[in-house]
C-alpha positions in Angstrom: 102.6 124.8 88.8 105.5 123.5 86.8 107.5 120.3 87.2 110.7 119.3 85.5 110.5 116.8 82.7 113.2 114.1 82.6 114.1 113.6 79.0 117.0 112.0 77.1 117.6 115.2 75.2 120.1 117.8 76.5 117.5 120.6 76.4 115.8 121.2 79.8 112.0 121.3 79.7 109.1 121.2 82.1 105.3 120.6 82.1 102.4 122.3 83.8 100.3 120.4 86.3 97.2 121.4 88.2 97.7 122.9 91.6 94.2 121.8 92.7 95.4 118.2 92.3 99.0 118.3 93.3 99.0 121.2 95.8 97.0 119.8 98.7 97.9 119.6 102.3 98.8 116.1 103.6 95.9 114.6 105.5 97.4 111.7 107.4 94.2 110.3 108.8 92.5 110.3 105.4 95.5 108.6 103.8 95.4 106.0 106.6 91.8 105.2 105.9 92.5 104.8 102.2 95.4 102.5 102.9 93.5 100.3 105.4 90.5 100.1 103.0 92.7 99.1 100.0 94.6 96.5 102.0 91.5 95.1 103.6 89.8 94.8 100.2 92.9 92.9 98.9 92.4 90.0 101.4 90.9 86.9 100.0 88.8 85.8 102.9 88.4 82.4 101.2 88.9 80.2 104.3 86.2 77.5 104.2 85.4 74.4 106.3 82.4 72.1 106.1 79.8 71.9 108.8 78.1 68.6 109.7 75.3 69.4 107.3 77.7 69.9 104.4 79.9 66.8 104.7 78.9 64.0 102.3 77.0 61.0 103.7 75.6 60.4 107.1 72.0 60.2 106.1 71.4 56.9 107.9 71.3 56.5 111.6 74.5 54.4 112.3 72.9 52.1 114.9 69.7 51.8 116.8 68.8 54.3 119.6 68.7 51.9 122.5 70.2 48.6 123.6 73.8 48.9 122.3 75.3 50.5 125.4 76.8 53.2 123.3 75.9 56.9 123.2 73.0 57.6 121.0 74.1 58.8 117.5 72.0 60.1 114.6 74.7 60.5 112.0 78.3 59.5 111.3 79.0 63.1 110.2 78.8 64.5 113.7 81.8 66.6 114.7 82.5 64.0 117.4 83.2 61.4 114.7 86.2 61.0 112.5 85.3 62.3 109.0 82.6 64.5 110.4 82.0 68.2 110.1 83.8 70.9 111.9 82.1 72.3 115.0 82.7 76.0 114.4 83.5 75.9 110.7 85.1 78.9 109.1 83.2 80.4 106.2 84.2 82.8 103.4 84.4 86.4 104.8 84.4 89.8 103.2 87.1 91.9 104.8 86.5 95.0 102.7 86.0 98.3 104.4 83.9 101.0 102.7 85.4 104.3 101.9 83.6 107.0 99.9 84.9 107.7 96.3 85.4 111.4 97.2 87.4 110.5 100.3 89.5 108.0 98.3 90.3 110.5 95.6 91.1 113.2 98.2 93.5 110.7 99.8 95.3 110.2 96.4 95.5 113.9 95.9 97.0 114.2 99.3 99.6 111.5 98.6 100.6 113.0 95.2 100.9 116.5 96.7 103.2 115.1 99.5 105.3 113.2 97.0 105.8 116.4 95.0 106.7 118.4 98.1 109.3 115.8 99.0 110.8 115.7 95.5 109.7 112.2 94.9 107.3 113.0 92.0 108.9 113.5 88.6 107.7 113.8 85.0 109.2 111.7 82.2 108.8 111.5 78.5 106.6 108.7 77.2 109.0 105.9 76.5 109.1 104.7 72.9 110.7 101.2 72.5 110.5 99.2 69.3 111.1 96.0 71.2 111.8 95.0 74.8 115.2 96.3 75.8 116.1 96.2 79.5 119.4 97.9 78.8 117.7 101.1 77.7 115.6 101.4 80.8 118.6 100.6 83.0 120.6 103.4 81.3 117.7 105.8 81.8 117.5 104.9 85.5 121.3 105.3 85.8 121.4 108.7 84.0 118.9 110.2 86.5 120.0 108.3 89.6 116.7 106.4 90.0 116.6 103.2 91.9 113.4 102.2 93.6 110.9 103.8 91.2 107.3 103.5 90.1 106.5 104.3 86.5 102.9 105.5 85.7 101.9 105.5 82.1 98.6 106.5 80.4 98.3 103.2 78.5 99.8 99.8 78.8 103.0 99.5 76.7 104.1 95.8 76.6 107.6 96.7 75.4 108.2 99.1 78.2 106.7 96.7 80.8 108.8 93.8 79.6 111.9 96.0 79.5 111.5 97.1 83.1 110.1 94.0 84.9 113.5 92.3 85.3 115.0 95.3 87.1 114.7 95.1 90.9 112.5 97.6 92.7 111.1 99.0 89.4 107.3 98.8 88.7 105.3 99.9 85.7 101.5 100.5 86.1 98.8 102.5 84.2 96.7 105.3 85.7 93.9 102.8 86.2 96.1 100.7 88.5 97.1 103.5 90.9 96.5 102.7 94.5 97.7 104.4 97.8 99.9 101.5 98.9 102.0 101.3 95.8 102.5 105.1 95.8 103.7 105.2 99.3 106.1 102.3 98.8 108.1 103.9 96.0 111.1 106.1 96.6 110.4 107.9 93.3 107.2 108.1 91.2 107.8 108.9 87.5 104.7 109.9 85.6 104.4 110.5 81.9 102.9 113.8 80.7 99.8 112.1 79.3 99.3 110.2 82.5 99.4 113.5 84.5 96.4 114.7 82.5 94.5 111.5 83.1 95.3 111.7 86.9 94.0 115.3 87.0 90.8 114.2 85.2 90.3 111.3 87.6 91.1 112.7 91.0 
């Protein structure tokens, strides 16, 4: 199948993309699994409190067992004491949910195909900037009426990234950074011709 190529030249052109990658039906349940798996894997799960055995000190019995009239105590690091450990201490937790590679790639194919059907997926020329210039990217967005857009390139271009990062609702990522959440958030996804080839090889 062919897709129009947005270019600064007046001549209209297009590129050919694989129908096996960008012509799939939308599988909502599979996409949901991929999104949940990605977002769960992004959680830190780094909450940590110390139990009575982890708090420093408390090796010596604070006072004798009998004869004081107080409750017997074996350590000053008991959860009942100030400065003691936490009774049900939280520990680091892994929130990640497993999803098979084939399922994850199938979900990405489903998302890309749906973006194409809705007219949200476009192809662009590989940007060539000698130095960071936000004005040039802003003009490109204005010429093609693009606002909330995600740019996907084959390799990281620092000039392009620095030029676009100050524009609201504009993100620039490489093919390696593609994930289901960022694809679904964008109103438009602009992919370079070289990036299309890498996506087809990957998914």
